[in-house]
N, C-alpha and C positions, 0 to 999 in steps of 0.2 A: 210496547211488544213486549217480552223476553227474550232474551239470545239464547237461543242451544244449548247445553253447557258443555254438549262434545265441538262445537267451532272454540267456543271460548275458551278449551283446553287445547283443542289441535292451536291455535293462535298462540297460547301461553307455551306449549312446546315447540313452536316453531322461532320465540324468542328467544327461549332460554338457547336453541339453537347457535341462535346467532352470536348470542352474546357471548356464548362457549367458546364459538371459534372467532371471535374479536381478541377475546383474552389472548387465546394463545396462538394466536397469528403476532400478539404485539409484544408475545414475548420472544419469538421466534424474529421478528424484527429485529427488536431496541439486542439481542443476543450477537446478533452478527457485527462484523468487524471488518468485512471488510467490504468498501460503496461501493465496487462491483458486483459481489456477487450481493449484496440489497439489494440494488435494482434490477438482475437477474429475476431476487426470490420473489417483487415485490412482483414483477411483469405474470410471474407463472401462476402467484397466486391469485389477480384477477382473471386471467384466462381461464384455471381451474374451478376455483370457488363459484361464480358470474359464469360459468358452463358454458365461455364465448368463444365465438369461430376465430378472435382472432384479437388482440390489446396491445395497446400503445404508454407508453409513457413519456411525457412531454416537462421539461425543465428551463426554466426563463434564465437567460442568458443576461445579466441588469445593463452589461456595456452595451450590446446590440439594438436591446427590445424587440428579441423575437423568442419565441418556445422553439428549443431544437432536438430530437426526439433521442432517449437514451439507449431503453428498449425498444422494437418496430420490429413487427415483419415485413423490419427491408434491406438488404440488403446497403442501403446508402443511408449516410444522417437526414433528415427532415426538418427542415429550417423553414421557418414564416413569420411575419411580424406577430406581435403576442395579443392584437386586437382583431386578428384573423380567424374568420372560419368558426364553427362552435365552438374550441378548444379554446381562441379569441373570447367565446363570451363566456364564458364560462372564468375565466382571469379576469375580466372585467367584470363581474357583478358577483365575482368568492362565494359563486350559487352551484351546486349542483346543475343539471337541465339533463332532460330525456326526449329524444326524437323519435316514434317512433314508424315515420315512413323516411329515411336519409334523402331519398331523391324529390321531396314538395321540400324539401328543405331549403332554402337559395342560398345555405353559407352552407353546406355541402358543396366540396370538393368534387367533382366527381371525375375529376382526370385522373385520379389514382387508383380507381376503380377501373379505365379504360388500361391505360398503362398495363397494370397485374392483371386483368381479368378476375376478379372477388368486386361480387355484388355485396355492396353493402344495406342491408334492411335498415335498420333500427340502431342506435347508438346511445351509452352515456358515457356522460361526461361528469367528472368533480374536479375539484379546485384539493393540492395540494396543501397543506396553509405548513407554516412552520411554529410552534410553540407562544410564537406573539401574535399567531392571526394573520402571516403578511402568506399571502399563496407566492408559491415559490417553484408552482410546475402545476402537471394537469394529467390527468387520468382518462383514459377511452380506452370501451371494448367493442366491439360491432358483434352482432348478431347471436343471440342466443341457439346453438345446437340442434335445440329443438324445433329451430326456424319459426316457434310465436318472436314476437318481439319483448321487448323488457317492459318490464312493469315496475309502479312506485317501492317497491317489496326491494326489489333487485337493484333498481335503483337508493335507497336506501341503508344499504349493504354499500352498496359501494361508495359509497362520501365516506359510511364508516370505516371503511378499511383506510381510504385514500386520506381521514384524516388520523390515522396509525402511523399510517404508512410517512405523512408528509414531515412529524415530529421523526422518526426514526431516518429520513434522509438528511432529514437538517442536521439533526445530532452528529451522524459521520462525516456530510460536509464541514464541519465545526474541527471534525478530527484529522482529514484531508488537507486544511488551510494550517493545520498547528501543525502536520510532519511536513510540508513544505518550506513553514516556516522554518526551523528548525534547521531540513535540510541546507535551507541558504545560509545559516550559523556556521553549520558545519567546515561548509563549501568554504566559506571567509574566512576560520579557524586551519586550513588545510592550506590555502592560498595564502596567509600572514608565515604562516610556518613556508611552504614553498617560495617568497619569496625572501625568509630570512637565506634560505640553504636549498639552491636549485638543489642541487642529490639529491632531499629529498619528492622533491615534485614525483616524479612516473612511482617511487615505493608506495607515498602515500595513498594513490590512485590505484595501482598491481593488488597493495592491500586486500583495501575494499573490497576490488573486482574478485580476486582468488577467495577471499571469508564469502563472496554470494554465492558463490560457483561453486565452491563446497557445500554451503550448507543447504544448499539446492539440492547435490548431491545425496541431502543425509535426508533429504521430502520434509524440511521443517517448515513452521507455518507462517507465511507472510512476514508478522509480526517478530518471529527471532531471525528469519532472513537477514530484515532491515538492521534488531542491530545489531547481526555480525558485519554487514555493509559499514553502521557506520563505528561501530567499535574498528573496522581497521581502519577508515583514512583519518579517525582521530585518535590511535593507539601512540601513535608519536609527538602529540602533541604541549606534552612536557619538553620538549627537545625545544621551546620555547625559551626557557630554562636556564637554558648550559652555554656555556660562552663557547665565541664564534670561533674561539683557537680550539674547541676541539674539536670540534663540527667538522671544520675544513679542514684539519689536519690532514697533511698524504704521509704520512707516517705511520704504523703502530700504538696506541695509543698506552702512554708507561703508568705502573698497577695506580699512580695518585693521581691521572684521568679517569683510566677506569672506574674509580672508586664514583668519582664527579658525574661521569655519565650514565652510571648506570642508575642515578635519583633520576632518571628523567620521566620511568614508569610510575613511581610516586610523583609526582611531578603533575603527570595527567592523569592520575586517579583524582587527587587535591582537583583539581581545574575543572576537572567534570562533574565532580561531584557540588562546586558552586552553582551550577549549569542551574538546580533545580527544573531537574527535566521530569516528563510523564511519566505515569508509573509505570506504563510498557517499557520504559525508556531507564529504571530507577537501578537495572544491573551495568550499564552504560560503564560507569567509570571505572569496574570492578573488570568485568570483558577486557577492556580496550586496555586496562593499566597490566593483565595476567598478562602479554603479549612474552614475556619474557623468564617467564614462572614453565619449572619443566613437568612435565608428567609424573614423578616422581616428586619426591622433595630437595628440589634443585631448580637452582637459576635465581633470578630475584625479581619483584621485590619479595624478603624472606615468611616478613607478615601477613602473606597471600595465604589459601587456598590452593592445591593439589590431585594433581590425581583425578578423579569421578569426582574429587568435592565443588572443583571451578565449572559450574556453569560452560558446556559443551557447545557456545559462541566463543567461548574463554580457549577453547584449544583450538580452535577453529582459525583464531585471530592469530595463534603461534604457530601455529602451521604452514599460515597464510604468511606474515610476517616472514620467515626462515626462507621460506619459498623465494620470495620475492627479493628478501636483501643481501642473499647467494649470490645471485646473478648480475648484481652493481657494486662497482668495483668503489672500495673504501677504505680510507683509512693504510694506503697503498698494498691493499691485496689485491691479489685483480680476481676475476664477473668469472664465475665457471657455469658453465652449457648446464642445460634440464636434465642431461643424463649423467655427470657427475651429482649434480646436490641431490636428484632423486637417490640416486646410492647413499648420499651421509644419511638423508632422513628415513632412511631404510636401514640404514645400520643402528638408527638411534630411536626407531623405532619399538615401546614401553618403556626408554629411560625420559628421552626426552617429550616427545612426541606417545597423543592417545597409540595406540596401536591399533585401533577398529579405521579412526579419518585414515591410518598411515595406508591401509588397505581398499581405504574409498579414493583416496588418491591415484594411487598406483592402476585400480580400477580405470582412472581414465586420467592416466598421465599423458594419452595423445588429443586430450583435448584442451592439455599445457600451452601447445604454442598458441594454439587460438583465444583464448582468454586473458596469454599477456598481449598481445595484439589488439583488446578491448580494449585495455587500457591502456595502453599507450593512442589508441586513436581519439581515447575521451580526454585525457592529455590535449591532445594538439587542438582540438576541439575547444577547451578551455585560452591556452593561448593565445587563436586565433580571435576567441573571443576579448583578451583579453588587447592584442592589438588593434582589436575596432575603436575599444573601450580609449586608449589614447591617440 
């Protein structure tokens, strides 16, 4: 029996729309660089594309052998053994499942409905798989909005969407793990500097904290905020190459000592360039090293750009460095209070400091004590951790 060409045409049109949708979603998922925003986006697309009343996203915790909710319309995280329920069956089989009547399936946990007042009719669940084909989680959607049960076409679409989402999630999980590893290295380097020069401990953390808040005041994206943070933490790492007699001196530096001290910024750049940083941190050596470079063509190192030729993160760290350094006594100089520091910074706006950044700082001057306290609390936390390790 020949198939009606009109039905065949509609089938091909649906298939073309599905492929176009999946291509667009794949591009959208893989362009996202924030892990949580990706999870939010996957959840929103599950709900919207499949016209579901509710949807959930569960990731696999390999340490506890549990599935835990990362996106679900619940107030609290949900955790359960990875072999329990319909989601657990999907993890075990690695295949999507369609349940037309949830209450007739003994695997369905009715307790959630009783607690929330929601009535689950039909369920679809599909595995989230990484690039190696291993299951890293499960997607689950509940009830079509039109009241009809889900069908096999819906299940195919969920499975395809979940396959794309799984690889995107794996990619960002690896990025997050890399960030955590870099964070650990940075903490180790800062701790090494602190152990040698105890006066630097608060300074490094405070510059990091102040740089972060100034970057957020400018509404920079998270990657650029992180760059400012890490450059703030590591800006003085080159001081490891400066002699103790200079760093621990209780009197003003003489001309020869000043020349030696100023080399630390160049040492910072060299040390960070040797770290083989990821692409999104390629500017870290420059940003960290330029904290003594003036907005005009002054300061040091002289071979670095100045003014707006420097990344905004470098100008942020330069301002944060002075905010912290003037509040900490060194080389016989007394610590200044915030009012005196801000007066000096205003006077040097447009010469040493980016005038727009100075305006932003002045607009948030009342937040400065809170930012400093945040840094001190972090230092105390680190010291408490060190005491426990000893």
